[in-house]
N, C-alpha and C positions, 0 to 999 in steps of 0.2 A: 570481708565486710558486706560485699554484695550478696553472698550466700545468706548471711544473717538477715539482711533486709528482706530477702525472698522468703526466708523462714517466717519472719514476723508477718509478712503479707499473707502467707498461707494461714497463719493463726487467725487473722482478721477475716479471711474468707470463710473459715470454719465457724466463726461466730454466727454467721447468717444461718448455717445449717443447725447450730446447736443452741439457739437462743432459749429453748425451753429447758435446757439443762445447765444453765449458768448457776454458779454456786456461791452461797454465803459461807461455805466451809472453811475459809481462811481464818476466820475469827470466831472462836468458840466462847470466849469470856472477855470481860472488861476489867483490867487491873486498875490500880490507883493511877491517877493522872501523873504523867512524868515518866512512866515506865516504857521501856523499849526492848525489843528482841530483834536479833539479827540471825539470818540463816545464810548458809553457803552450800553450794552444790554444783552439779554438772548436768548439762543438757546435751543429749545426743540425738542425731537424726540420721537414720539409715533408710535403705530401700527395702529392708526386710528385718525380721527378728534375728536373722543369722548374719547380717552384714558385718564383716570383720573390720571394716574401715569407715565407720560412720563419722559424720561431721560432729565436732565437739565444741561446746562453749562453756565458759564458767558463768555461774549465776550467783547473785546476792539479792536478798530480799530483806527489807526492814519494815517493821510495824511499830509505831510509837503513838502514845497519847500525849498531845501537846496543848491541852487546854480544855476548860469547861465553859459552857454557855447555856443559859436557858433560852429555849426557842419554841415556837409553835409547831406542833406535829399532831396530825389528826384532830385539829380543832382545839388542842389543849397545850398550854405552855408547860414544858417539862424539861428536866435535865438532859442536856446533850453533851457529847464529847467530840472534840476535834481529834481526829485520827489522821495520821500521815503514813502512807505506804509508798515505799520506794523499791523499784526492782531494776537491776542491772543485768544485762546479758551481753557477753562479748568475749574476746580473747584475753587471756591473762598475760599481763606484762609486768614482770617482777612480782610485786605483791598486790597489784591493782588490776581491775578490769577495765579494758578499753571498750566502751559500749558503742563507739562510733556515733553516727548521726541519729540512729533510731533505736538503739538498744538500752536507752535509759528512759524510765517512766516514773513520775512521782505524782501522787494524788493526795490532796488534803480535803477531808470530808467532815462535815458536821453530822454526827450520827445520834439519833435519840437513844439514850441508854436502854430504854425499854425494848428496842428493836434487836438487841443482841441476844440471840437464842442459839444454844448449842444443839438443839434437836433438829432432825431433818425436816420436821413439819412444825407449824405453829399450833396454838391452842385450838384453832378451828380446823386443823387437819390440812391446811394449805402448805405445800412445800416451801421451805425457806430457800428459794432459788435465786434470791438477789438481796442486797443489803439496802434498806431504805435510808435515804439521806435527806437532810433539810436543805443543804446547799453544799457545793464543793468546787474544787479547782484542780486542774491538772497541767502538767508540762511534759511534753515528749521531746527528748533530746535537749537541744539548746533553744527550742522554740519558745515563744512567749507563753506566759501563764494564761490559760483560758478557763472560763467558768464551765462547770458541768451542768448541762441544761436539763438532764433527766432527774426524776425524783428517786432514782435507785442507782446503785453501782454494781456492775457485774464484774466479778473477779476472773471468771473463765471467759475467754482464753488468753486475754492480753496481759493480765496481771499474774495469774497463777493457772497451772494446768489442772488443779483440783476442780472437779465438777461437783454437781449436787447429787449425792447418793441417797435416795429416799429410804432405802432399807438396807443399810450396810451390815455386813456380817461381823460379829464380834469374834476375833481370833483369840484374844486373851484379855483379861480384865486387870492384870497386874504385870505388864511387860516392861522391860528395860530397853528403851530405844537406843540405838547407836547414834550418838551426837558428838559434835566437836567441842561443845562447851565444857570447860573444866570446872566442875563444881560438884555439889552433892548429887547423889544418884537420883535419877528421875523415874518415877513410876507412871505408867501410862496405860490407857486402854488402846489395844491394837485393833484397828478396824480395817475392813476390806470392802471396797465398793466397786460397782461396775455400772456403766451407762452406755447405751448404744444410741447414736444419733444418725438419722438417715434421711437423705433426700433422693431424688430420682437419679442423681449422678454420683453422689458421695456417701459413703458410710463410714462413720467414725466410732471406734470402740475405745472407750476410756476406762482403764482399770487402775485402781489405786489401792495402795496400802498406806495407812496413816495412823499416827500415834497421838492421841489426845490426852493431855495431862493437866491436872490442877497445879502441878509444880512449875508450869511455864505460863508466863503472862500471855494473854490472848489465846492460850490453849493448845497450840500445836508444837510438838517436839521434833517430828520428822514426817516427811511424806515422800513416797515413791509413786510416780504415775507413769504408766506406759500407754501411749495412744497410737492405735493402728488405723491408718486411713486407707480405705479401698475406693476404687473408682471404676465406673463403667460408662458406656455410651447411654445417652438419655433414653433411647427406646429399647435398650437391651434388658433381658430378664435379670432378676436379682442374682441368679446363679453365676452371672458374668462378672461380679465384683472381683477385682484383683488388687492385692496389696501394692500400694505405691510408696507409702511413707510410714516409718515407725519412729516415733519420738519417745524419749524416756528422760525423765528428770528425777533426780534424787537430791532432796534438800534436807539439811540437818541444822538444828539449833547450834549456833556458834558463840552467841554472846547474849547476856542480859545487861541492861543498862538502866541507870536512874537519871533523873534530871534531864530528860529528853527535851530537845528544842527543835522547833519547826525549821525546816530548810526552805520551804516554799514561801516566798514573800507575796502576800496577797493584799497588802495595805491599799485602801482606796478602791478596791474592786467590789 
């Protein structure tokens, strides 16, 4: 569990390096209220791409729509949706994940319906690198629920390893992603993206394959992300970057649900 906490701390440190590449890409569409999707997968961390004994954790992620509300956004009252996102990372015990004190995160956000955009850029050509919110709340582990004070929510890197890929490559327009969910076949657009984030000491290369489908509420059927971290001394030339960490996550749709209910209690806040 100490290693998991260190891993999450590294994620938070990388957020400072990668703030310009945060992604809205976890949510591509808005289904009917009450819909929910669950994903399951595995996260590994090694010292290189050839590491034969990387650290491993099980992962679960849930996205659900848990209510509607009209609220003011950009000077106009408009329809908004309460979305709840929960992510668990930890060791598997029997059929459940033990996230420890820091491997559980849950977010409840009020999102303008007009802000959900599946494209990498908006109508003005500005990258969709974060999700606008009217208000929101979060809870980390067993800590108290706290308000989100920023007007946006960044998914990368603390919620999801998917970054913002401005010009993704289309691998196939009618692909059948591998999923856990037992149901009708899913047709998806198979995309591939890459983004490099660099500071004077750290360079992070984020490469992803992801499957976007109209058959899946919120849009994602599967994603695979490999992130390579290289480091060097502050004054050293860029040629001195050396690989220190390679992380990989593979998440697959496992379940679709109706009548979703909020887990995060925010009454009176």
